[in-house]
N, C-alpha and C positions, 0 to 999 in steps of 0.2 A: 568707047569706055561705057563699061556694064550699066545696065540700069538698075534701080537699087532693091526691086522688086527680085532682081536676078543672083541675089546672095543666095547662099545657102538660110540666112534667116528669113529672106525676104519667099525665097519657095515654101519651107513651112507655113508662111502665112499665105499663103497662094494653095498650098495644098488646105488648113485649116478654114479661109474662108470658101470652098470646093466643097468641104464633107460637109461643111456646115447647110449651106447652099443645097446638098442633098437631103441633107434631115428636113431642113423645111418644106418639101414635096411628098404630096401624098404619096400612100405605098410600102416608101421605106421600110424595111426588115431588116437594116445590117445595121444592131441592134451593139456591135463592135464597137461602132462612129458614137454611143455614147459614151464609152469608157473613160473616155477623160472627162476629168473633173473639171469642177469648177473654178479650182485652182490652176491648174493646167495650163486650160483654155484663157485665162486671166492672164497667166506670168507670161503665154505667147504672143497673147495683144498688147500687153505693155510695155515687152521686149522690141516689138519692130516698128507700134504707130508713133506719127509724127505728133495726134492728134492727144491730146492727156488724156485717161479713159474717166469718165464717171465714175465716186466713188457708192458703191453700192450701200447700204443700210443691214446691216446681215440680220436687220430684227423686224426689218417688212417684208409682209410676208405679198408678196405677187398680187399684182390684178389682174392677171390672167387667169392662172394657174387655181387662183385663190389658195395657194401653196400647197400643193399634189403636187407639179412636179420638183418641187423648190428643197422638197421633205420627204421623194420619192423615199430613202431609203430606210427614213425614220419608223417605218414597218412592217419592213424586209424581215423582220427580226420574231418578231407578229405571226406573219404567217410563216415561217417556217417550225417554230412552235407546232405551232395547230397540224402542220403539216402530218410531222414525228407523232401529236399525241391522235393523229387519225388511224397513222401505220395503212395508208393503201401501197397494197401491193401492183411499182408499177416503177418502171422506168424514165417514159417520160410524162408531161403536163402541157398542156394548155391554161389560159390565162383569162379573163373576163372582166371588165373593167365596169362599174357604175361609178361617175360622177359627178359629183353636185348641178344641176341642171342650170344653174346660173352660170358656168360656164363657158356652155353652152351662147351665151346674153351679152357677156364676159368680148368671148371673143370677135363678134359680129360687133361691138362697140367699137375695141381695136382695129377692125379693120374698116369702120367705116372711116378711124382716126387717121388712120395714115394714110387713108384712099387722100383723105384732106390733105394730105404733107408733102406725100412724098409721089409724082407723076407714073412711075410700074413700080406692081408688088406681084412675087407669086401669084400664078393661075388659082395654085392652092393649094394648103398647107394640111402636114398630120396634125391626127385629131390631138388634142391631149391627153386623153388614156390612152392614146399608141403610142407616143413619148413616156407615157407612167408603165406601162409597162416595158417597155424595153429599158430602161433607167433601173428597172428592180429586177427583168430577169439574171442578169448574171447572178447581184446577190441571193436570190433566190434557190439558182440553181446550185452554188457552190455547196449552198446551207442546207440543202436538202439529195447533194448526189443525183438530181433528175437531170434531162436535159429538157430546154424548153422546144414544145413543138408547133410550129406557126398550121402546120394541115390539119390540125383535129378539129370534130367538131364544134362548133362555138354553138353560146346556149343565149338566147334573146330572151331578154327580163326588164318583160315590160316596155309601153306605146310608150312613156312618156318625152324623153329627149326624142323623138320621129316628130312626133308633133308638134314640139317646141321650135326644130328644124324647119319644121315645115312651114310655119305661121312664121317666121326669120325670114323664110325668103319671098312673102306677099306682101312684106312691109317694105317703102323706099327707104332710102338713105336720108333720106330730108327724115321724112316722116320719122323715121326710126330716133336720128338726133333733136328734136325738135319736143320729142315724150322722153327721151331716156337719158343717160349718160357716157356722154364720148368726150374724151373719155371715158372709161369706170371708173368706180369711185375709189377711195381705198379701201383692205381690206384688216380688219384689229383684230382679228384672232392668227390659227395658227390651225390646220386639216384636224380633223378627226377621224380616225377609220375606222367607222359605222359596225360593219360586221363582215368575218369573214366567211364565203358560204363554198362548201367543199362540193362537188359530183360525180359521179363518171354513170356511164352510159351503162342500162338496163345488159343484167342477161338474165338469159334463158334456158329452163328447166323442164324437159314435159316427163309424160308417162301416163298412166293409167288407174285406174283407179277404181278397187272393188268394194263394195260396204253389203255388208251380210246381217245388218240389225234392220231396225224399222224404227228406231229413234236418234238418230242420227239425220243432219240439214246435211244439205252440198257445203251452203256457209253459217255465216253464225247467220239465228231466224227469231228475231223479237221484233214487237208491238209498239211500241215506245217505249216504256218499260219493263214490258211483259217478254223474259227470255222464253220464247215457244220450245225449244228445244237445246238443251245445254250445252250437248256437242256440235262435233261441225266438221265437214272432209277436208274443208281446206285449215279446220286450227292443228287438227291429228298430225295434217300431214305436211302443211309450210314451215311453221315454226321450224323444223329440224334444219331443214333447208336455206331458209336466212339467217339462222348464225349458222353454218357454213362459211357461206358467201359474206359475212358481216354487211350485212345489206339492213339498211332501214327501215323496208317495208319492203310487200310483194301485192304484188294483184295478183289474181283468180281465177284463169281463167279457162273456160268446158267446151266439152262437144253435147251440148245443151245440158240438162239438168232432171234429176229425179223429185219426187214429192221425198218430205225427208221419213216417213210412212213406207215410203218404194225400197226394195232393195236395189242394188247392181252389179249383176254375177256375173259367171263366163269368163270373158278377158278382160273386163273392166272396162267404163271408161276412161277415154281420150280427155287428157288437161294441158297443163299449162297453168306455170311459174315464173310470171314477169319478176325481176328481184331488181331491186331498184336502192339506187346510187350502193353498188357493189362494193367494201375493200377488196375483196378478193373477184380479178375478173373470172378464176376458172377455176377450177380443180381434176385431176385427171381420173381418165375412168372407174380404173378401184376404186378411188373416193365416191365415185356418186352410188356406184352398185353398193359403198358401205352404207352410203345413206339409203339409199331404203332400204337394205337391209336392219339398222335405226330404229327409223318407223314404223318397219312392223312386227316390230316389240311395245312400241307403244300401247296399241289395244286390237290387238291383233284378233280376237272374237267381233271387232266390230268390222277396223278399214284397216283395209293393206293396199299398199302401189304394185305397180311391177313395172321392166321394162323404162324405170328413170334414165333422164340419159341429156346432158346439155345437146344444146341444140339451137339452133343460127335463129338470127331473129325472123328471117320470111318464110323458116317454115309456122311461124303462128298462121302465118297465112291457109294454110291447109283447115283450123278448126275452123275459120270464117265459113272458108269457099266451101266446106264440111253438109252447112243447114240445107243444102239444098240436093246433094246429090246421096247423107248415109244415108241406108237404112236403118231403123231397127228392130231386135225380136223380140218378146216378150211373151209371161205368163201371167194370165190372168185366173184366180180362185172366187170364180161366179155364185152368183145366187140366184136363182130363178121364181120365181110367185109360184108356180106350180112344178108336180115331181118334174125331176129330170126323165124322159124316154127316149127310146129311139128316135120317134120321129125328128127330135129339139140336134139329138147328135149327128144327123144323114141333116138336116137345114143346115147344120153349122158346116157340117165337111162336104159341103158342096163347094164350099166356094176355098179348100184346099191347092188343087190346083186354078185355081180364077179368079184371075184379083179384079176388083173394083174399088171407086171410085168411093166417098163420102163428104159431104158438104156439114162442116163445122160450125158454129155461128163461136163467137169469144164464149168458153163457159160462165155460168153464171157465177162461177166459183172466182176468177178473178178479174172478172167485172171490172172492179175498185180499179184498178191498173192498169190494164189493155182494152185499147179499141177494140169497140166493138166492129164484129168483120164478118162476112164467111168466107174460110178456107177449106180450100177442095182439096183433100187427102186423098193416098191409093194406099189402100189393103191390099196389102202382096199375097198373103194367103192366112187362112182361118183353119184353126185343124180343133177339135174339142175334143176330150175326154172326160166322162162319164163318173161322177164317185158317187153316192149313199144319197137319198131322197135331191133334196130338193139344189144339190154343186155340183157345179162342172170348172173340171181344166182347162181353160181355154188358150194357147198357140196362137198369136201374131204374128209375123211380118209384117210390115208398116212402113210408109215411108216419113223419115223424119220429120216431126213438129205434128205429129198424129196427138190430140189428149185420148189416150187410152180409156181413161174414165169414163169420160164424158160419152164415148164409141160405146161399153158395156150395157149405162143406164136410157143415153137418150138425153140425159135434160132436159127434160119436160118438154121433149120435143125436136130441141133446138139441134141434136145430132138427128142429119137422115144418111142413109141407112143407118141403124143401131142393131144391138144383137140382141136386146128385146128384143125389137122388130122381127128381125131373123127368125127366135124360134116362138113368136109368139104371144108373148105373155111381158110381165115385166122382170127385169133384171138389178140386179145393182153387182157393183164389182167389193169383194170382203179384203182381198190381197193381190198385189202387184209385183212382181220382178224384171226389173230387165235384165234377157238372156245373154242382148250379144249389140255392140257399137257398129256397122261394120260402118272403118275408116282404120286408113292403113295411118298408124300415129304411137310415139313419135317415128320420123326416118326412121332408117336404116341408122345403127350408131355407127357415130366414124370416133374413132382411133386417134389420140391426136397423138 
């Protein structure tokens, strides 16, 4: 004689029970199990159970999920509409969900309640937000034409939930039940979707820039409401690239920096842009070169770029690591209090092939924003070229991070030795140009 559960209907019930059991255990990612509607589950159970099922009130909000799971699909259209409006170029998506913190406390209260009523329970259950994600994944996939990727990078938003979970583990069940609501109280309102945030991992573009004028700062420069430089390299260069990738914003990072009144010549200064939340993840090499040409028509007599290329995130390390290894070459127009003579030129040129170190205290002009310390920097070579009267041009090849202006005038004795001490009289710098930044960047261009 067959047991009732050996019938086809009974087998269906057993399968459903197995599915439900799998769903309730942590780590489940088979969202096909969530494809059954509430009506399908109810009809299967009603048709095969001998115990009359409780009649749920469809208007009552679930006390465990505060209606989040119950009304999950109500949010799908808004999510799909927002995605289509943003216009991300992608084939896959990942979903991160932040639910009301109260769900953590309510679920804890329910666990205590069921422990009081039942002899055994599963050791762990799926987080409500995981159930919510699985419930809406298929509808969102259908609405957007994308595929949910569980393996993609997840973003942690805040630490409030973590703190709540930690606090709950420190409270005994008895203590919680004495001061909390076990089971949780009824919920009177339906959940609402507070916000939809869409973001993508940053992409990076690197290159080198040249600055031919002395009235452009590297980045926007102001003190309070006073603008000290109307134009900036980042403003001229980055907006074009940001718009091409349809990014929200950018970060402009360079291998060192020059003052606004210093020109950047030679092969340019290495830089990269981190494009934040780009709608377009990549552009062909030809398009990137087109952006370079476009940038170079904006203010060609002031700022230009070269070697513009897409780079990998790891390539950005070259800029940081280069701070300790790169060297720079400069040309400085200098004034001396005494007439320039051959003895001065010879004194400087004695260091053409003879490196030496200088000790530089933090310059007086930057003490308000940098800590006071002594930096030891190497001057690899000096070469002087006399002009008329009190002027000469000095070419310098130095370690990165050397304060050139302070090396010339001595900064009230805070820089030793200085050009002034070498020529034996007061000296000052009139104009300064960076001729070379010896750093290979960006890496060799990659053709996709």
